[in-house]
C-alpha positions in Angstrom: 91.4 24.2 -90.5 94.5 25.1 -88.6 95.3 27.7 -91.5 92.0 29.5 -90.7 91.4 29.4 -87.0 93.5 28.4 -83.9 90.5 26.1 -83.0 90.9 24.1 -86.1 87.7 22.2 -87.0 86.3 23.1 -83.5 85.7 26.5 -84.7 82.1 27.7 -85.3 80.2 26.3 -88.2 80.0 29.5 -90.2 84.0 29.8 -90.0 84.4 26.1 -90.9 82.1 26.5 -93.9 84.1 29.6 -95.1 87.4 27.8 -94.9 86.0 24.9 -96.6 84.4 27.1 -99.4 87.8 29.0 -99.8 89.6 25.9 -100.2 87.0 24.6 -102.9 87.5 27.9 -104.7 91.1 27.4 -104.9 90.6 24.0 -106.5 92.0 22.0 -103.5 89.2 19.5 -103.7 88.4 15.7 -103.8 87.7 14.4 -107.4 84.1 15.3 -107.1 84.6 18.9 -106.0 84.3 18.5 -102.3 86.6 18.0 -99.2 87.6 15.1 -97.2 86.5 14.7 -93.5 88.7 12.1 -91.5 88.0 10.5 -88.0 90.2 7.5 -87.9 92.7 9.4 -85.8 90.1 9.4 -82.8 90.1 5.5 -83.3 87.7 3.5 -85.5 85.9 1.8 -82.6 85.5 5.1 -80.5 83.9 6.8 -83.7 81.6 3.8 -84.4 80.5 4.1 -80.7 80.0 7.7 -80.3 78.8 8.6 -83.9 76.8 5.4 -84.5 74.1 6.8 -86.6 76.6 8.8 -89.0 78.8 5.9 -89.3 75.6 3.8 -90.5 74.4 6.6 -92.6 77.8 6.8 -94.4 78.2 3.3 -94.8 74.8 3.0 -96.5 76.3 5.4 -99.1 79.6 3.3 -99.5 81.8 5.4 -97.1 83.8 4.4 -94.1 83.6 7.2 -91.6 85.2 5.3 -88.8 88.3 4.4 -90.6 88.4 6.2 -94.1 87.8 9.3 -95.9 84.4 10.9 -96.6 83.7 13.4 -99.2 81.9 16.4 -97.8 80.8 19.9 -98.8 79.1 22.8 -96.6 75.3 23.0 -97.1 72.6 25.4 -96.2 70.6 23.2 -93.6 68.6 25.9 -91.6 66.8 29.0 -92.1 67.9 31.7 -89.5 65.1 34.2 -90.7 61.4 33.7 -91.2 58.1 35.3 -90.3 58.3 38.1 -87.8 56.4 37.0 -84.7 55.6 38.1 -81.1 56.5 36.3 -77.9 53.0 34.5 -77.9 53.8 33.3 -81.6 51.2 35.5 -83.2 51.9 37.5 -86.3 50.5 40.7 -87.9 47.9 38.4 -89.7 45.0 37.7 -87.3 44.9 33.9 -87.1 48.3 33.2 -88.4 50.7 31.7 -85.7 54.3 30.8 -86.4 57.0 28.4 -84.4 60.1 26.6 -85.2 62.2 27.2 -88.4 59.7 29.4 -90.2 60.0 32.0 -87.4 62.5 34.7 -87.6 64.8 36.3 -84.9 65.2 33.5 -82.5 68.7 32.5 -83.3 70.2 35.9 -84.3 72.9 35.8 -86.6 74.2 32.3 -85.9 72.1 29.3 -84.5 74.0 27.1 -81.9 73.9 23.5 -82.6 70.9 21.5 -81.1 68.9 24.8 -80.6 66.6 23.9 -83.8 64.8 21.2 -81.8 64.5 23.5 -78.6 63.1 26.2 -80.8 60.4 24.0 -82.5 59.6 22.4 -78.8 59.3 25.7 -76.8 57.5 28.0 -79.4 55.4 25.1 -80.6 54.0 24.7 -77.0 53.7 28.5 -76.8 51.9 28.6 -80.1 49.5 25.7 -79.2 48.5 27.4 -75.9 48.0 30.6 -77.7 45.9 29.3 -80.6 43.6 27.4 -78.1 43.0 30.6 -76.2 42.5 32.7 -79.4 40.0 30.4 -80.9 38.0 30.2 -77.7 37.2 33.9 -78.0 36.1 33.8 -81.5 33.3 32.4 -83.5 33.7 30.6 -87.0 34.3 33.2 -89.8 33.7 32.9 -93.5 37.0 32.8 -95.4 38.2 35.7 -97.8 36.7 34.7 -101.1 38.7 37.2 -103.1 42.0 36.3 -101.4 41.3 32.8 -102.1 40.4 33.6 -105.9 43.7 35.6 -106.2 45.7 32.6 -104.8 44.0 30.1 -107.2 44.6 32.3 -110.1 48.3 32.6 -109.2 48.8 28.8 -108.8 47.0 28.0 -112.0 49.4 30.4 -114.2 51.2 27.5 -115.9 48.1 26.0 -117.3 47.5 29.4 -119.2 50.4 28.6 -121.5 51.1 26.1 -124.2 54.8 25.7 -124.9 55.7 23.1 -122.1 59.2 22.2 -121.1 61.2 20.7 -118.1 61.5 22.6 -114.8 64.9 20.9 -114.2 66.9 23.6 -116.0 65.2 26.3 -113.9 65.9 24.4 -110.7 69.5 23.9 -111.5 69.9 27.6 -112.4 68.1 28.7 -109.1 70.7 26.4 -107.2 73.6 27.7 -109.1 72.7 31.3 -108.4 72.2 30.8 -104.7 75.4 28.8 -104.2 77.7 30.9 -106.3 76.4 34.4 -105.7 74.4 34.3 -102.4 76.3 31.5 -100.7 78.9 31.2 -98.0 80.9 34.2 -99.1 79.0 37.3 -100.6 79.9 40.6 -102.1 77.9 43.3 -103.7 78.6 42.7 -107.5 77.6 39.1 -107.0 74.4 39.9 -105.0 73.4 42.5 -107.7 73.9 39.8 -110.4 71.8 37.3 -108.5 69.0 40.0 -108.1 69.0 40.0 -112.1 69.1 36.1 -112.5 66.4 35.7 -109.7 64.0 38.1 -111.6 64.6 36.3 -114.7 63.9 33.0 -113.2 60.5 34.4 -112.0 59.7 35.6 -115.3 60.6 32.2 -116.9 58.5 30.3 -114.2 55.5 32.8 -115.0 55.9 31.9 -118.7 56.3 28.2 -118.2 53.7 25.8 -119.3 53.1 22.4 -117.9 52.9 19.1 -120.1 49.8 17.8 -118.1 46.7 20.0 -117.6 45.3 17.6 -114.9 44.9 19.2 -111.7 44.8 16.0 -109.6 48.0 14.4 -108.4 50.0 16.7 -110.8 53.5 16.5 -109.1 54.8 18.7 -111.8 52.5 21.3 -110.9 53.7 21.0 -107.3 57.3 21.4 -108.4 56.3 24.5 -110.2 54.7 26.0 -107.1 57.6 25.0 -105.0 60.0 26.8 -107.4 58.0 29.9 -107.3 58.1 29.9 -103.5 62.1 29.2 -103.5 62.5 32.0 -105.9 60.6 34.3 -103.8 62.6 33.4 -100.6 65.8 33.5 -102.6 64.9 37.2 -103.6 64.3 38.1 -99.9 67.6 36.5 -99.0 69.5 38.2 -101.6 68.0 41.7 -100.9 68.6 41.3 -97.1 72.3 40.3 -97.7 72.9 43.2 -100.1 71.4 45.7 -97.5 73.5 44.3 -94.6 76.9 46.0 -95.2 78.7 44.2 -92.5 79.7 40.6 -91.6 77.6 39.1 -88.9 77.4 35.4 -87.9 76.6 33.1 -90.9 76.3 36.3 -93.1 79.7 37.1 -94.5 80.5 39.9 -97.1 84.0 39.9 -98.2 83.6 43.4 -99.2 82.5 44.3 -95.6 84.2 41.7 -93.5 84.0 43.5 -90.2 81.2 43.2 -87.7 79.2 46.3 -86.6 78.6 47.2 -83.1 76.5 44.9 -81.2 74.8 47.8 -79.3 73.5 49.1 -82.6 72.5 45.9 -84.1 69.3 45.5 -86.1 67.1 42.9 -87.6 66.5 42.9 -91.4 62.8 43.3 -92.1 61.2 42.8 -95.6 57.7 42.7 -96.6 56.1 42.4 -100.2 53.9 45.2 -101.2 52.6 45.6 -104.9 54.9 43.0 -106.0 57.8 45.0 -104.7 60.1 44.1 -101.7 60.1 46.8 -99.0 63.0 46.6 -96.9 63.8 48.2 -93.4 66.0 47.6 -90.4 64.5 47.2 -86.8 66.9 47.8 -83.9 67.2 44.9 -81.6 65.6 45.6 -78.1 67.7 44.5 -75.4 65.1 43.8 -72.7 66.8 41.4 -70.2 70.5 42.0 -70.9 72.3 44.4 -72.8 75.8 43.8 -74.8 78.6 43.3 -72.3 76.4 42.5 -69.2 75.6 39.0 -68.0 72.8 37.3 -66.0 75.4 35.3 -64.3 76.0 36.3 -60.6 79.9 35.5 -60.8 80.6 36.7 -64.1 83.5 39.2 -64.4 
């Protein structure tokens, strides 16, 4: 890490992840294609005391975090985008409220460690209060029957085909596309290639048939619906990454490595209309403090 940042492994997670990914691309890897993390220099007893949970989890997998080497790779473990929502957690769709990791805009371009739980707790409470107030002012409504029928028709797509096969190759293809072309380090050619691959995966899923026509407790059907959702989200991520021609936070474009002006920063907004993604940029509204300013009295 010293070759990538003067803070070494204490650099922000996006920098550490890019450094790890760069070393892996160079072939400087462990036997399984990852990297080693070592903590023994801190003292095994101290590591066992201060990182008890992680030491035990590693031990369960046969690794000695306190005194040995543990193979690691960077992973995507949090969504820093999501559904657009207001300060009261309401969305454009009446009756739909959102809080936590499914909500977009809370963390900006790079979530601080520990803020995921705070996000869920704070906005979960706000959403709960808002929902209670919203419901109290309304009578029971009938559901939209046409919308339900459209949803059922879409979900039953794999039951209308006969040539059944395994979903596993499609799942692996999706993982490979997102890791290799839409992952930690991005560029335009790879992102455009990913768009084609994702469109192909979507078409393959629409033509896929399930081996079991039973609707009850059909886990393969669940897998199919999950994959459809994953491909949809992946297409949104890819389109947003291709549109943002700068690097900002966890989004890094090797063909656009510089970060644009914070004063001119904007959120990427995407909606689905007639099966087409419509993309726009919404300027960040600085309502409490502007870039370069501070709320701290003694700040320079």
